N, C-alpha and C positions, 0 to 999 in steps of 0.2 A: 405534500412534498412532490418535488419534480424529479423524475428519473431520466437520466441522459444515457443512452447507449453509446458505447465506444466502438471502434473498429475491431476490438478483440471480443469475441463472443463470450458473454457472461460477465464481463467487466463493466460495472455501472458507476456513474457519478450520481450522487444523491444530493439534491439541493432541498434543504428544509424550508418550510413555510415559516417566515420570521414575522412576528407581530411587533411593530414599533409604536411607541407612544412617547410622551414627554418625559417618562421615567427611564427610558432605555428600550430594551427589546426583550422578547421571550420567544423561545422555540423549543419544541420537543426534539432533542438530538437523536432519540431512538424510541420508537413505539412499535412493538412486535406486530400488533394488529394492523396498524397503518402500513408498516413495511410490507407485510404479506399481501395486503389488499392492493397496494400500489405496484409491487414488483412481481407478485405471483410466487415469491420465494419465501421459504420458512427456514429459519436458522434458530438453533438453540445456543446462543452465545454463553460461554461458560467461564471465560477469563478476560479480564480487562488489563491492558498494559499501558504504561505512560512513560515517556522519555523526554528529557530536556537536553537540548544540544545548542552549540554555538554555530555561528556562521561558518560555512564551508565543511561542516561535518557531513560525511557521506556514510550512510548505513545501508548495507545490503550488498548483494541481492540474496534474500533468504526465502526458504520454504521448508515445509515439513512433508515427508513422504507418507504414503499410506501405510498402515491403516489409520494413522493419526494426523492426516493432512489437515490443514487449517484454512478456513475461510476467514477473512479479516474485513472489518469495517473501520476505516481509518479517517481521522480528522485532526486538524491543528487547533489547539486551544489558545495558543499564543504564537505570534509571528507567522512565518510562511515557510512551506517546504515545496520542493518539486518532487512529487510522488511518482515513482516509476514502477511499472509492472512489465514483466516479460512472460510471454506465453511459453510454457515448457511442456505442454501437452503434445506428445510426439505425433499423434494422429490428427492434430489440429491443422486446418488450412493456414493458420497464422502462427504456427510454431516458430519460435525464435524472434518474433516481432515484439517490439516494445511500444508502450504508450505512456505518456507523461501528462500530469495535470497539476496545477498549482492548488494546494490546499492551504487555506489561511484562516486565521482568527476572523479576518474581515469578511471573506466570502462564505465562510461556514460550510463549504462543500465537504462531502465525505466521498470516499472511494470504497466500493465493495470489490474486494479482491477474492475471487473464488479459489477453491483448491485447484492446483494445476498451474499456478502462476508463481514466479519468483518476484519478490517485492523489495523495494528499497526506496530511499529518499535522500535528497540533499537539502541542507538548510540554506535558504536564500535571504534570510534576514539576520539581524545581529544575534538573535536567539529564537528558538522555536520549541514549543512544547507540543508533543504529539500524543494522542490518545487513540487506542484501537481495541476493538472487541475481537475475540477469537471464538470460533465454534468448537474448538478442541483444545485440550491442555497442552502446554509446552512439553516436548519430549526430546531430550538431547540426542538419544539414539536415532531419532528419525529426521533430525535436521539436515538440511542440504543447502547448497548455495552455488552461485554463479559469480564469477569475477566481474565486478562492476565495469571494468574497462575492456571487456571482451570485444575485440574489433569486429567480430562476425555479427554482433548485435548493433553496435554503433550508437549507443545511448548518448544523447545530449543531456547532461546533468544540470545545465544552467549555471554551473560554476566552473572556474578554471581548475582543471584536474591537478595542476601542479600545486594548487593551494588546498586541495582536498585533505581533510583530516579523516583518516580511515583506520579502523582497528586492525591489529595484526591478523586476526581471524579472517577479516574480509579481504585483506591483501593476499591471502593464501587460497582463496576460493578457486575452483577449477574453471576452465572455459566451459561454455554450454555443452560443447561436443563431448566433454569428458566428465560432466556432472553425473552424480549418482541420482538420477531422476527416474522415478517410478510411475510417471503419469503417461 
C-alpha cells in the first residue's frame, strides 16, 4: 500500500495495492499488520459503519470528544464522495484548516482521519456508498460538530450548496469558534 501525507499532520491518504487480471481485481482493503508496518500506526478498529446517499447529500462535520474520540478509516464502495476534514486541535499549527480528497469506488483510496479532526463529505455522483472503520464506539453524549458552511473555514464541497441535502442536525451545528471541542 502507498501512504500519502497531507498538509494536516496525521491525516493520511491510503492507496491499496490492487492486483488486476482478466477476472477483475483483488486488494486487501485493510490488513492490521501491513497498515502498522507501512504507517507506523496501530489502531484497534471496533466498529464499522456504512451509509448510502444520493447526489448532493452533505454529511458533517462530525467528531466525538475525549475520552471516546474516534479515529476513522473511510472509503467509498460505490460512486464518489468529496471527503473533507477540518483540524480542530486547538494547539495545532493547522487549527481551522481543511483538506479534501475524492474517494471513489474507482480510485479505491481511503482516508485515515485521526482523533482531533471534524469529518464530513458530499456526494458527487448519482449515489455513493461509504464505509468506514472506527477505533471507538459511537457515543451520543460525546458527539460534536461544526457547521459545514462556516465561512471562517471556507470549505469547497465540490457541489452547489444551494442544492445540498443536509440533515436538520447538521444545519444546526455551531461555528468552529463556538463548537464544544475538547481537543
